[in-house]
C-alpha positions, 0 to 999 in steps of 0.5 A, a space after each residue: 500500500 503506497 503512502 499518500 503525500 499527507 502521510 509523509 509531508 505537509 507544509 503545516 506552518 505555511 498552510 496555517 499562516 495562509 488559513 489565518 490570512 484567509 480569515 484575517 478580516 471578517 468583512 473579507 471572508 470567502 463568499 461561502 461564509 456569507 451565503 448562510 449562517 453555519 456555525 463551523 466552517 473550516 478554512 478553504 485553504 486548509 480544506 483543499 490541503 487536506 483533500 489534495 494531500 490525501 489523494 496525491 502520492 508521497 515521494 517513495 523512499 529508496 526502501 519502498 521502491 526496493 520492496 514495492 513495485 507500485 512504489 517504483 512505478 509511482 517514483 518513475 511517474 513523479 520523476 517524469 513530472 518533476 525532474 528537479 526531484 522531491 523539492 520541486 514536487 513540494 514547491 508545486 504542491 504549494 502552487 497547486 494550493 494557490 500559495 505563490 509566496 511565503 505567507 509566514 514571512 509576509 505576515 511577519 513583514 506586515 506586523 513589523 510594518 504596522 509596529 513601525 507605522 510604515 505602509 507596505 505596497 500591495 497586500 504585503 504577501 505578493 500574491 492573492 489569497 490562496 482560496 481565490 486560486 482555481 487550478 488552471 487546465 494544466 494544473 488540473 491535468 497534472 493533478 489527475 495524472 498524479 492521483 492516478 499513480 496511486 489508483 487503478 485508474 479505472 474510475 473517477 476518484 471519489 471523495 466523501 465528507 460524511 459531516 459536510 456542514 457548511 461545505 468547505 471540504 466538498 466545495 474544495 474537493 469539487 473545485 479540484 475536479 474530484 467526484 464529490 459526495 457531501 452527506 449531512 443529516 441537518 436539512 438546513 446544512 443540506 440546503 446550504 450544500 446544494 446552494 454552495 457545492 452543487 448549483 453554483 458550478 452548474 449555473 455559473 456566475 451569470 445566474 447572479 443577475 437572475 437572482 438580482 432581477 427576481 429578488 429586487 422584484 420580490 423586495 419591491 412587492 414587500 415594500 409596497 405592502 409594508 410601506 405604511 408600517 415603516 414611516 420615514 421623514 422626508 428624504 431620510 432612510 432608516 438604518 435600524 430601530 433600537 428597542 428595549 424589552 420591558 416588564 411591568 414595574 412592580 410598584 406602578 405596573 407601568 412598563 420599565 425598560 431592561 437596558 444594560 446601557 443607553 448607548 447609541 454610538 461610542 468610541 470608534 464611531 467618532 462621537 458619543 451618542 446616547 438615549 436620555 429617558 426622563 419620566 415626565 409624570 410618575 402618576 400617569 406613567 409618561 416619559 420623554 425620550 431624547 438624543 444627547 451627545 458629548 458629555 451628556 451622552 456619557 452621563 446617560 449612556 452608562 446608565 443601566 436599568 438591568 445589570 447582573 440580575 438586578 433591575 431598576 425601575 424608571 418609576 422607582 425601586 428595584 426588582 430581581 431576575 426572578 421577577 422578570 422570569 415570572 413576568 415572562 411566564 405570564 406573557 408580560 415581556 413587552 418592548 419600548 422603542 428608544 431611538 431610530 438610526 437614520 441617514 439623511 441627505 446633506 448629513 454624513 454618517 448615521 444620525 439618531 432621532 427619538 421616535 415620533 408619534 407617527 412611528 409609534 402609531 405605525 408599530 400599533 398599526 402593524 400589530 393590528 394588521 398581523 392580527 388581521 392576517 394571522 388566521 389566513 396565514 395559519 391556514 396557509 402555513 406562513 407563520 412558524 407556530 411550532 413549539 420550541 423542542 422540549 429538550 433544549 440546552 438554551 432555555 436561558 435564551 428563550 423559554 425562560 423569557 417567554 419565548 416558547 414558540 419559534 414565532 415568539 422570537 419576533 415582535 408583531 411588526 417583525 412577524 408581519 414583515 416576515 410573513 408578508 415576505 414569505 407570502 410574496 416569495 411563494 408567489 414570485 417563485 411560482 411565476 419564475 418556474 413558469 418564466 424561467 423553466 423548472 430547473 432555473 425556477 427551483 434554483 432561484 427559489 432556493 437562493 431567495 429562501 436563503 435571502 429570507 433566512 438572512 432577513 430573519 437572522 438580522 431582524 428578530 428580538 435576538 438582534 442587537 445594536 452595535 454602538 461602536 460599528 453602528 450596525 445591527 448584530 445578527 441573531 447568531 452573533 454567538 453560537 447560541 440563543 442569548 436573550 437580548 435585553 435591548 434589541 434592534 429592528 431593520 426597516 422591513 419595508 425599505 431596506 431589509 429584503 433588498 439588502 438580503 437579496 444583494 447579500 445572497 446575490 454577491 455570495 452566489 456570484 463569488 462562489 460561482 466564480 470560485 467554482 468555475 472549472 477550467 477548460 481542458 487542454 482540448 478546450 472543453 469545459 470540464 464537469 464534476 460530479 457532485 452528490 448531496 445526500 441528506 442522511 445520517 453518517 451512520 448509514 450511508 446509501 453507498 456501496 462498500 469500498 466505493 470511496 477513494 478518500 474520506 475527508 471530514 471535520 466531525 462535530 466537536 463533542 458539545 461545541 455547538 448544538 447544530 440542530 437546536 440552533 438551526 431550527 431557528 432557520 428551518 421553521 422558515 426554510 421548510 415553508 419557503 422550499 416546500 414547493 420546490 425542494 421538498 427533500 429539505 422540508 419533511 421534518 417538523 423540526 430538525 433531528 436531535 436524536 441522531 445528531 452526533 453531538 454530546 447533547 445533555 438536554 436529551 437526557 435531563 429526564 432520566 439522569 441523576 443530578 450533576 452533584 457539586 464539588 466533591 459530592 458524587 452524583 448517584 447514577 449517570 448524569 445527563 452529561 455522562 449519558 450524552 458523552 456515551 451517546 456521542 461516542 456510540 454514534 461517532 464510532 458507528 459513523 467511523 464504522 460506516 466510513 470504514 465500510 465505504 472506504 476502499 481497501 487502500 483508501 485514506 481517511 483524514 479527520 480534521 479536529 479542533 478541540 482542546 478538551 481531552 475528553 473529546 480527544 479520548 472519544 475521537 480516539 476510541 471511535 477511530 480505533 474501535 472502528 478499525 482504523 490505524 492513525 498514520 500521521 498527525 499534523 497541527 495546522 494553526 488555522 484560527 485567527 490570533 486576534 481571538 486567541 489572546 483575549 484575557 478572559 478566554 481560552 481557545 485552541 488555535 490549531 486544527 489537527 489533521 489525523 490521516 488514517 488507514 484501515 487497520 490490517 491487523 495488529 498484535 494486542 499489547 499491554 499498557 505497561 509494555 508501551 508506556 515508555 514508547 508513548 512518553 518518547 513519542 510525546 516528547 518527540 512530537 513536542 520537539 517537532 511541533 514546537 519548531 512550528 511555533 506551537 505553544 501552550 495548549 496547542 502544543 499539548 494537543 499536537 501530541 495527541 495524534 502521535 500518541 493515538 498512533 502508537 495505540 492504533 499500531 497495538 490495538 487493542 491495548 489491555 490495562 492488565 486488569 479485568 472488566 466488570 464481567 471478567 474479560 481483559 479490560 481495554 485501555 481508554 485512550 485518555 490514559 495515554 493522553 494523560 501520560 503525554 500531558 504529564 511529559 509535555 508539562 515537564 518539558 514546558 516547565 523546562 521551556 519557561 526556565 530557559 532549558 534548565 530544570 529548577 525545582 519549585 513546588 507542585 502548586 507553583 508549577 501548576 500556576 505557571 503551566 496554567 498561564 502558559 497553556 491557556 494564556 487566559 485567566 479563565 478556562 474550563 474546569 475540566 482542563 484545570 482538572 486534567 492539568 492537575 492530574 499532570 502535576 499530581 494535584 487536586 483542583 479542590 486544593 487549588 481552590 479551597 486550600 491554596 486559593 489559586 483559582 475560583 470555581 464557578 459554573 464549569 470554569 475556573 479563574 486564576 486569582 490575582 495576587 490581590 484577590 488571593 491576599 483578600 481571600 487569606 491565601 498568604 500573609 505578606 509579613 510572614 517569615 515563611 510560606 507554604 509555596 513559592 507562588 505565595 512568595 511571588 504574589 506577596 512581593 508583587 502585592 507589596 510592590 504594587 500597593 506600597 512601592 519600590 522601597 517597600 519591595 526592596 525592604 521585603 526582599 532584604 527581610 526575607 532573603 529572597 533578593 539573593 535567592 536564584 530560585 526565586 529569580 528563576 520563578 520571576 523569569 518563568 512567570 514573565 514568560 508564562 503570563 500573556 503580555 498582551 496590551 490594549 491602548 499601550 497598557 498590559 491587559 493582565 495586572 500580573 504582567 504589568 507588575 512583573 514587568 516593572 519588578 524585572 526593570 526595577 529589581 531583577 534587571 539581570 533577567 532579559 527583557 521580553 517582547 510585549 506580545 509573545 511572552 512564550 513565543 521563545 520557550 520552544 527554543 529552550 524545551 530541549 536545551 541543556 538536555 544530556 
């Protein structure tokens, strides 16, 4: 069996840099990202690299050529294509991906130029972003020849993605000319795949004009029907209406708004603008709204009538969050129109005005019109009155606040808007099917339905006003249902649908241009077979051993509840597409039972309480049931992948998750399904802009695991392979630290190689018997935990410049937590895993040593001042339980009492001459993120340590501001004998 390129080599650092470039600006993402919301899309560059790397042949070694006739044939073919040898082949591969320069160097040059205030010519990279490159005819023909070297050549190469989601992988597979099968359980995602992978290549960019013509006609009809419900002053255009949810005042019964603040514009908007709300008569319940700017805006903008669970009535008094929820149960959540954002002729920028009597009358008229329309609309099935599914992980975002049906996400005027739009959509699509013909009419219907969804995404009670960017945030600005205390409304008559159509039209044209296949060398346009399947990955309608490669990005454990979130769109989409695409409309709501995610909501009724602290729950918790179900379904999906994959086929799994539990489940599923892991590559895909937020923790790297069908292995015992696991983990740290990986990403990068050791020896037995007396099979997390321990030891050495210095376990944990997570707050489970690696208990860290605070599934590292207030240490003591206490005592004295007091403290304690204490300060300087905002360190610990180094420990070399651990990998193995 000859190896694929990805099993031998992958330019992971370059692909990662180009992937981050692809996502460098939210306004310049690939067009597939703008067509419709989906909550997880891999970068196109990373996707095309995984596809091509899995299908192209590796350059055979001399040993392989000697022992394998197929390898000799491949080498001959490669040498014919690339006379310059393997280096020429690798350079061509990068060009085939669209990478025509060095994105790593380009990124560094841009950062240097920005730091020095120099403007670079061009984009700084010297070539366009890689995803914009479509292989020309010559490149496509060469790819076809090279891929054929590994196969029989008797049929088209078929690529499958069983978890296609937003479609990045199948889209790139089809762009490179491979017969592509995209499977997806979710009907919303299936519709996205049809409109991304299949139709644009078939219809071509010119169909964008058809979308515009008919879409504008649709928007115009909506406008005529709704015009009177959205009055405008002469010459003005309405950008958005800004509302606040209300509850009755507990004392007066008058509506009182629930506003975290009253800002309309601030900061980067160039001026400060706020709403002033003043009560005019406390007995009649009247108030006056006005718009204020400048100094007065600052006084009113920061005013809050609801914050941290406490409401303040504008009529006097306060009330609790429980009061709000009780009012919601009674249907007493209302809405107050606070302001209107407009543009006006002769005035630049967006302006604001208070609502007029005409505005308020229009709102009331819209509500009356909705009541008039509802009976007929319900018969015609134009309004989503379905109850939100019983099992839900997002009750705090909807049902707790009176949103029990999908239609409840919209105010009466918003619901009138969307119902009208849907009614007109059905009419215009019926006309188009006659005028354009069935094929083009159905295609138009799909894209207008996506525009309808986009309108719903930007016009609901879950939307909000962005006071810095002066725009409406969409419903899913986060991957959940977050109840919005104040919200924004689009002008449903004059701008919402023309804007939504233009968004879909632009996205389609961009996708179609990317998907356009080049002409062959003979001048004919090439056609690619694409197949969209809607079904479970556990049961594919495909013959056994019929697929050459499976490239997939499976759902990440409990990262996103796709089905729950997508119901918001599905209830509209199934009404939009019922006459044209019935295959996407056959469910009441999306399938949560077969969705492969760890969904605890499905098990709430049968599970034991989760338990608190050290108290162990009796019986399985909902999370434990969900984990078991996720692993069962994921294993079945990989078993099905094993069935349909050809004997010499390749499975490449892209996985981005920081939780060991998720990797344990992935590893068990792959191993139990019969796969062996052949290679592992960490590709740094996520934008660094989001990584170094002081209160967030995120894995930045996608791990590419390439697998083959396991041909057979000799079972082993854990005791026999423990040392090999440690050695492999250490070698992975050595290799991947050279890629620039640090923190949690460096740890995660070792998981693939460690799982590979298990797969070569599977099953691996613990040496114990299970509950029924059979030899117990090892869980992968035992090997992953061992790898974490080894990596932790190496990371500590890296923080100490390659030297081994003994502190204590508490201090070690603190340094490694900062080094790994680069955040003060991170998941409790990750704190627990790190505690295991350093032989500690999180409870001791929290309650005894007061290093962290535990709260709702997460832990937060406490500052020196917070630990002192909690009684963790005494600055005047003569000895301390841990060196961390010594460090924090000095930091607190220096920060609160000044330099002279800090010098006196060092003299009194004798720590000024203690080299171990100096080493600890150096390690802390490296571990704690040195991110700055507006010239100031985000973390107070970084500020204090930096000042201490300058004033009292100047023998410690200064560090760069933005990358405190960037150089630690250079020291991981320094000094090792």
